[in-house]
N, C-alpha and C positions, 0 to 999 in steps of 0.2 A: 451469545456472541456480543461483545461490547459495541456500542454505537460509536460512530465517528464523531469526534468533538466538533462542536459548532465553530465555524470560522467566520467571524463577523466581517461583512463587507463595509469597511469604514473609509470614508473619503477624508483624507487628512489634508488640511490647508496649511502648508508650511510658511505661508506669508502672514498667517493670522497671529495676533499677539497672544492668543490663548495657547498655553503650553500643550505640547503634543500629548502628554499623558492625560491631560484633562479632556482633550478632544476625544481620545479613545474611551476614557471612562464614561463620559456623558453619552456617547453614542451607544455604548453597551447598556448603560442604565436605562436609556429610553426604550430599548428593545425588551428589557426585563419588565419595566413598569407598565408598558402597554400590552403585555401578555404575549408578545411574539416569542420570547424565550420563557418557557414554562419552568416551574420548580423541578429540579432533577436533571435539567439539561446540562450536559458537560460542555465546557468551553475549552478551546485549544490552550495549551500552556504558553507561558510567557516567551519561551525560546522560539516556538513555532510562530507565534504572533509577531514577534519582533522581526523575524526573518521575512515573513510574508508582507508586513506593512512597511518594511525597510526603515525601521527605527531601532534604537538601541534597546538592549534587554532591560537596563534600568528603567527605561521609559515605560515599557509594557508592565514591568513589575510594579511600578508606582501606580499605573492606571488600575491594575487589578486590585492592589491594596486599597485604593479609594473605594472600590465597590465592596470589598470585605468590610471596611470601616462603616459603610452605610448599611450593612446587613443584607446586601443583595446577592452576594455569592459567598461560598466557603471554599477554602483551599486546604486540602488535607492530603498528607502523604498516602499514596495508594489509591485515593479516590479522585485526585485531580481537582480541577476547578469546576464547581457545580453551582448552578443557580439555586438559591435557597427558597424556602416557602415564604409567602408574604408575612410581614410583621403583623402579629396579632394585637389588636387594640380592643380592650375590654371595658365596657361601661362599669362604673362603680355602683353596682346595684346588689341587692340581696338575692343573688341567683347562683346557680352552680356553674362551674367552668365549662362542663360538658355542654350545658344548654346554650351558653353564650357562644362557644365555638361553633356548635352546630348551626345556630341562628346566623352566624357570620359566614356560612357556606364552607366551613372546613370539614374535612374528613377526620373524625376523631377516634382514637383508640385508647384503651386504658389497660395498664398492667398492675395487678395487685401484688405488691412486694411483701406485705405483711398484713395478717388479719389474726388478731389474738384477743382473748378475753381473760381478764384477771381481776382480782379484788383491787379497788382503787387505793393507792397510797395517799398520804396526806396532801401532797401537792396536787395530784389528780382530782382528789375530792374537792379541794378548794377551787380548782378550775371549773368544775361542773356543779359546784355548790350542792354537793351530796355528802352523805356520811362516809367516812373512810371504811373500806371493806366492801362497799357496794360494788357489784360487778360492773366493769366498764370494758368497752371494746376499742382497741386501737387499730386504725386502718392506715396503711401506707400505700400510696398509689403513684404511678408515673403516668402522666397524661401526655399524649402525642397529638399533634395537629398536622395533617397532611404528611404523615410518616416521620415527622421530626419531634423529638421530645421538647415539651414546652414547660412542664412544671412537675415538681415533686411535692406531694401533698400528704400531710400527716394529720389525721383527725381522731379525736377522742370523744366517744359518746357513751351514755348510759347503755348497757347491754340490752335493757328492756326495749329500747327503740331502735337498736342498730340493725340496718339492713343486712341481708345475707351476703356472703362473699361473692357468690355467683351473680347476684343482682347488680353489684357494684361494677362488674366488668362491662355492663351494657347500659347502665343508666346513671344519672347524676344523683349525688347524695340527697340533695334537697327534694328532688322529685320523688325519690323513694320514701323519704320521711312523710311527704304529703299524702302518699297513697295509704298510709296507716293513720292518717288524721293528725300527724304532728306537723304543724305549719310554722316555718320560720317567719317571725313577724318583725323582729328588730335585731340589730347586731351592733357590737362595738368592734371597730377594726383599726389596726395600726399598720401603716405601710412604711417600709424602710428599705435599706440596701446594704449589701455586704459582698465580700468576695466568696466565691465558691470554695468549698473544701475539695480535697482531692477526689473523694468518692462522688460528690455532687457533680463536679466537672466531668468525670467519666460517665456518669449516668445520663447527663444532659448533653453529652457530645460537645462540650465546651473546652476552651483552653484552661489551663491551670490558673486559679485565682480570677476567673472571669467574673464580671459584675452580675449579681443576682438581685432581683427585687424580692423583698420578703413581705409576707402578709400574716398577721396574727389576728384571728377573728373569734369572737364568742357570740354565738347566735342564741336567741331566746324565742320561746313561743308566746302566745298572747297572754298567758298567765304570768309570764316573767321567769319561767323555769328555763335553765340552760339546757339546750338540746345538743349542742356540739361545740367543741373547742378545736380550732384548726390552726396549724402553722404550716404555711406553704412557701415554697421558693420558686421563682419564675426566671427564665432566661431574659435578661435585660436586652439582649441583642434581637430577641424575637417577640417581645411582649411588653405592653405598656397599659396603663389604666387611663381612662378618660372620664372626665366629670364635667358637669355643667354648673356654672356658678350664677347665682342671682343676686342682684343688688337689693340689699335689705331695706 
């Protein structure tokens, strides 16, 4: 049975110079950011809110849109207005996404959408610095945090060191490599941005042409051998990278 949408008890000051929509948005944002409203909580719709708070419908629509723009709520036909999961911030380290999300307190799940082995073509062989025709394994995964899709990940590895399909459903790629003595030591990485394709937007539960972060990474072991080549896309509305800079 569906739960009753949350009806915020907001004190509106009509003598205040702060616009009414901003007062409503900030009051709701405070409840979300302090944990009073947890991810998945449904909030009443703009019509009900306007009637109850005695403001215009465009006012409540603008208030809710501000929260959507900040990534605090989502508004979807059939699902209503729902509090989203916290924005994921990931340090720029040589680690797996699963390990970083778990360390950050998120509940993580993984779906393997493709796991295939084939002889490397010339481009794949160049990526992994191996001879063409050497068996390689391509892995495609969707990673979710707190029930929401966060990233689509495509990895290419020499088949000789590729973890098994069932292992990747429960453990991060780099941790699995380490268990067989293959230790990621260094990597080259490029971070960019682009709009989502139709398929990506659908898989990541985003709007058409939503902004995505892109990461291309080549990881090496201590001998300098390439152990994996990855191309990943992340929801910009839910995900960001953090780095620490030092004065040279």
